C-alpha positions as CSV (number, residue, x, y, z in Angstrom):
1,M,83.7,129.6,69.3
2,F,84.6,128.1,72.6
3,A,87.1,125.3,73.1
4,A,88.1,123.8,76.4
5,F,91.3,121.9,77.1
6,P,93.4,121.1,80.3
7,R,96.0,123.8,80.9
8,S,98.3,121.7,82.8
9,P,98.4,118.0,84.1
10,E,99.2,119.2,87.7
11,S,95.9,121.2,87.9
12,D,92.2,120.8,87.4
13,A,92.2,124.2,85.7
14,V,90.5,124.4,82.3
15,H,91.6,127.1,79.8
16,L,89.0,128.4,77.5
17,A,90.0,130.0,74.3
18,L,87.5,132.2,72.4
19,G,88.1,132.4,68.8
20,R,85.5,134.9,67.2
21,V,84.6,134.5,63.6
22,G,83.4,137.5,61.7
23,P,79.8,137.6,60.6
24,E,81.0,137.5,56.8
25,V,82.3,134.1,57.4
26,V,79.7,132.3,59.6
27,A,76.5,133.4,61.3
28,L,76.2,132.2,64.8
29,I,73.1,130.8,65.9
30,R,71.3,132.4,68.8
31,I,68.0,131.0,70.1
32,P,65.4,132.2,72.7
33,V,65.3,130.2,75.8
34,E,64.4,130.4,79.4
35,L,67.1,130.1,82.1
36,N,65.5,129.1,85.4
37,G,62.2,130.8,84.0
38,Q,63.9,134.0,82.9
39,P,63.6,134.7,79.1
40,I,67.2,135.2,77.8
41,T,69.2,134.5,74.4
42,A,71.5,131.6,74.2
43,L,74.2,131.0,72.0
44,V,74.5,127.4,70.5
45,D,78.1,126.3,70.2
46,T,78.7,123.0,68.8
47,V,82.3,122.8,69.8
48,A,82.1,124.1,73.3
49,M,83.1,121.3,75.8
50,H,81.0,122.7,78.6
51,T,77.8,124.9,78.9
52,Y,78.6,128.3,80.2
53,V,76.3,130.9,81.9
54,A,77.0,134.5,82.9
55,V,77.6,135.0,86.6
56,H,74.9,137.7,87.0
57,L,72.2,135.1,86.2
58,I,73.1,132.7,89.0
59,P,72.1,133.4,92.5
60,E,75.0,133.0,95.3
61,A,72.9,130.2,96.8
62,D,72.8,128.1,93.8
63,L,76.7,128.4,93.1
64,V,78.8,125.4,93.9
65,R,82.4,126.6,94.1
66,E,84.2,123.6,92.9
67,V,86.2,125.1,89.9
68,D,88.8,127.4,91.2
69,I,91.2,128.1,88.6
70,V,89.3,128.0,85.3
71,Q,90.4,130.8,83.0
72,L,88.5,132.6,80.1
73,A,90.3,134.2,77.5
74,T,88.0,136.8,75.9
75,T,88.8,140.0,74.0
76,G,92.3,140.4,75.0
77,A,91.4,140.0,78.7
78,S,91.2,136.9,81.2
79,T,88.8,136.1,83.9
80,F,88.0,133.3,86.1
81,T,85.0,131.3,86.7
82,T,83.2,131.2,90.1
83,G,82.2,127.7,90.0
84,R,79.4,125.6,88.7
85,A,75.6,125.7,88.9
86,Q,72.7,123.5,87.9
87,V,70.3,125.4,85.7
88,R,67.0,124.7,84.0
89,V,66.9,125.4,80.3
90,G,63.6,125.9,78.5
91,V,63.1,125.5,74.8
92,R,59.4,126.5,73.9
93,D,57.5,124.1,76.2
94,F,60.4,121.7,76.9
95,V,62.5,122.2,80.0
96,S,65.6,120.2,81.1
97,S,68.3,120.4,83.8
98,T,72.0,120.8,83.0
99,S,75.2,121.7,84.8
100,A,76.9,124.9,83.6
101,L,80.2,126.7,84.4
102,V,79.6,130.2,85.8
103,V,81.9,132.7,84.0
104,H,82.6,136.3,84.2
105,D,82.6,138.5,81.2
106,L,80.6,136.4,78.9
107,R,79.3,138.2,75.9
108,D,76.3,136.0,75.8
109,D,74.1,135.1,78.7
110,L,74.2,131.4,78.1
111,I,76.5,129.3,75.8
112,L,74.9,125.9,75.1
113,G,77.7,123.4,74.6
114,L,78.2,119.8,73.5
115,P,77.1,118.4,76.9
116,W,73.6,120.0,76.7
117,L,73.4,119.3,72.8
118,E,74.2,115.6,73.3
119,Q,71.9,115.3,76.4
120,E,68.9,116.7,74.5
121,D,69.8,114.9,71.2
122,A,70.0,118.2,69.4
123,T,70.2,118.8,65.9
124,V,71.6,122.1,64.5
125,E,70.7,123.3,61.0
126,V,73.2,126.0,60.1
127,R,71.9,126.9,56.8
128,G,68.1,127.1,58.1
129,K,69.3,128.6,61.5
130,R,67.1,125.9,63.2
131,V,67.7,123.9,66.3
132,H,65.8,120.7,67.0
133,V,65.8,119.3,70.6
134,G,64.1,116.8,72.8
135,T,64.5,113.0,73.3
136,R,60.7,112.7,74.0
137,G,58.9,114.7,71.3
138,R,60.9,117.1,69.1
139,R,60.9,120.8,69.5
140,M,62.1,123.2,66.8
141,V,63.3,126.7,67.4
142,Y,64.4,129.2,64.8
143,G,67.7,131.1,65.4
144,L,67.3,135.0,66.2
145,N,67.8,137.5,63.1
146,Y,71.1,138.8,64.1
147,R,74.7,137.6,64.2
148,T,76.7,139.2,66.8
149,P,75.5,140.8,69.9
150,P,77.0,144.2,71.1
151,P,79.5,143.8,73.8
152,R,78.4,144.3,77.5
153,G,78.5,147.9,78.5
154,E,78.5,149.4,74.9
155,P,76.9,152.6,75.1
156,L,73.5,153.1,73.5
157,H,73.5,154.8,70.1
158,L,70.8,157.3,70.1
159,V,71.3,159.2,66.9
160,D,68.2,157.9,65.2
161,L,66.2,158.7,68.4
162,R,66.9,162.3,68.7
163,H,64.7,163.4,65.8
164,G,62.7,166.4,66.9
165,V,64.5,166.8,70.2
166,P,65.7,170.5,70.7
167,P,69.4,170.8,71.0
168,V,69.2,172.2,74.5
169,H,67.4,168.9,75.8
170,V,69.7,166.4,74.1
171,P,72.0,165.8,77.1
172,M,69.0,165.1,79.4
173,F,67.3,163.1,76.7
174,D,70.7,160.9,76.2
175,A,70.9,160.4,79.9
176,V,67.3,159.4,80.5
177,L,67.4,156.8,77.7
178,G,70.9,155.7,78.4
179,Q,69.8,154.4,81.7
180,Q,67.9,151.6,80.2
181,P,69.6,150.5,77.2
182,Q,68.3,146.9,77.2
183,V,64.7,148.1,76.3
184,F,66.0,149.2,72.9
185,A,66.6,146.6,70.0
186,A,68.5,147.0,66.8
187,A,66.6,148.1,63.8
188,D,66.3,144.6,62.4
189,L,65.8,142.8,65.6
190,L,62.4,142.4,67.5
191,R,62.1,141.5,71.1
192,R,59.4,139.6,72.9
193,T,58.1,139.4,76.4
194,T,56.5,136.5,78.3
195,I,55.3,138.6,81.2
196,T,51.7,138.1,80.1
197,E,49.7,135.9,77.8
198,H,46.5,137.3,75.9
199,C,43.6,134.9,76.0
200,I,40.4,135.3,73.7
201,P,37.2,134.1,75.3
202,T,35.0,132.5,72.7
203,I,31.5,131.1,72.5
204,P,31.1,127.2,71.8
205,H,32.3,126.8,68.3
206,R,34.0,124.6,65.8
207,P,37.5,125.9,65.1
208,P,37.3,128.1,61.9
209,F,39.2,126.9,59.1
210,E,39.6,128.7,55.7
211,K,41.1,127.6,52.6
212,P,44.1,130.0,51.5
213,F,43.8,132.5,48.7
214,G,45.6,132.0,45.5
215,F,48.6,134.3,45.1
216,G,50.8,135.3,42.2
217,P,54.7,135.1,42.1
218,R,55.2,138.3,43.6
219,E,52.9,137.7,46.5
220,R,54.2,134.2,47.1
221,L,57.7,135.6,47.3
222,A,56.7,138.4,49.7
223,I,54.7,135.9,51.9
224,R,57.9,133.4,52.0
225,D,60.2,136.2,52.9
226,Q,58.1,137.9,55.6
227,I,57.3,134.5,57.2
228,T,60.9,133.6,57.3
229,E,61.9,137.0,58.9
230,M,58.9,136.6,61.7
231,L,60.2,132.9,62.4
232,E,63.8,134.2,62.7
233,D,62.8,137.1,64.9
234,G,60.8,134.8,67.1
235,V,57.4,136.6,66.4
236,I,55.8,133.5,65.3
237,E,56.4,129.8,65.6
238,P,55.4,126.5,63.9
239,T,51.9,125.2,64.9
240,E,49.4,122.4,64.2
241,S,46.4,124.3,65.4
242,P,43.1,123.3,64.0
243,Y,42.2,127.1,63.6
244,N,43.2,128.5,60.0
245,C,42.6,132.0,59.0
246,R,43.5,133.4,55.5
247,I,46.6,135.4,54.7
248,V,45.9,138.7,53.0
249,M,48.6,140.7,51.3
250,A,47.7,144.5,51.4
251,S,49.5,147.1,49.3
252,K,51.5,149.9,51.1
253,K,51.9,153.4,49.8
254,D,55.4,152.6,48.6
255,G,54.2,149.7,46.7
256,S,55.5,147.0,49.0
257,L,53.2,144.4,50.4
258,R,52.1,144.1,54.1
259,F,51.5,140.5,55.5
260,C,48.0,140.5,57.0
261,I,45.7,137.9,58.6
262,N,41.9,137.9,58.0
263,F,40.7,137.2,61.5
264,K,37.0,137.7,60.9
265,P,36.3,134.1,61.5
266,V,37.7,134.4,64.9
267,N,36.0,137.7,65.7
268,N,32.7,136.0,64.9
269,I,33.1,133.6,67.7
270,T,34.9,136.0,70.2
271,I,33.0,137.2,73.3
272,P,33.3,141.0,73.3
273,A,35.2,142.4,76.4
274,P,36.0,145.9,75.5
275,P,38.2,147.7,78.4
276,P,36.9,150.9,79.9
277,L,38.1,154.0,78.0
278,I,39.6,156.9,80.0
279,N,38.0,160.4,79.8
280,I,39.7,162.4,77.0
281,A,39.3,165.7,78.9
282,E,41.0,164.2,82.0
283,A,43.9,162.8,80.0
284,L,44.6,166.1,78.4
285,T,44.3,168.0,81.7
286,G,46.8,165.4,83.1
287,L,49.5,166.8,80.6
288,G,49.8,169.9,82.5
289,D,52.5,172.2,81.2
290,A,54.6,169.3,79.6
291,R,56.4,170.5,76.5
292,I,58.1,167.5,75.2
293,F,56.0,164.5,73.9
294,S,56.9,161.2,72.4
295,S,55.3,158.7,70.2
296,L,55.7,155.0,69.3
297,D,55.4,153.6,66.0
298,L,55.2,149.8,65.5
299,K,57.2,148.1,63.0
300,S,54.2,146.5,61.4
301,G,50.5,146.1,62.2
302,P,47.4,148.3,62.1
């Protein structure tokens, strides 16, 4: 957690002390937000006296150099802020403007402190890992499903990714994948993108609404656990949509249950728009003399 307090009466300097609490003691709440339109992850800190943002996210033109000697105590090192900036923080469809100290060596891209929490009349549910914000219409966002992010600059662990790679190619394999470590997520953490949105063209219709199936205790427990996991991962969000399709729990080969949705009612009102398929012969020819191939496996889905 962050705490800010004057370092000396003769100076406007503020000393920041970072006391890290192990994940076995408390789970820090991090939520998906947009900073000036860019998707990032923010730490919600209910004891921070300021809001802090990493220096690499603030353009030089937006930086106001009014805080000269603000010191940050991190993991045994110290650094200085480069100033202050006005930033736009978006939570779901709600966007607000707030002032933030621009700091080097932040472990998180953005730390939302008391000024922002008070400004947005935020309520933090530690047990449920939920944050409610908004003075005009409340928005709720679930905390992401992890506790402590890796420090910046930590090397990517590729042990699990080397399966099937010939030993002679391992150094080259590590070098290529290590150039873009940010595209890999932890095994229990899913990421999302807002680069594009998927729209389904439909014929004129009434929103389809189906009554849910009845489930036994085992199925209800699996539904609850998987919905909670997807909410924490940011894969789904609460909605009041008039559309409602039934949940179907399908059995996997290992006996566990897969969470599925029966979208047949939506398919019945969808205007078909199949994309053109590539020519298989041309695709195989394009492989040339390639010898190393990769495949991607989805965490869940068809």
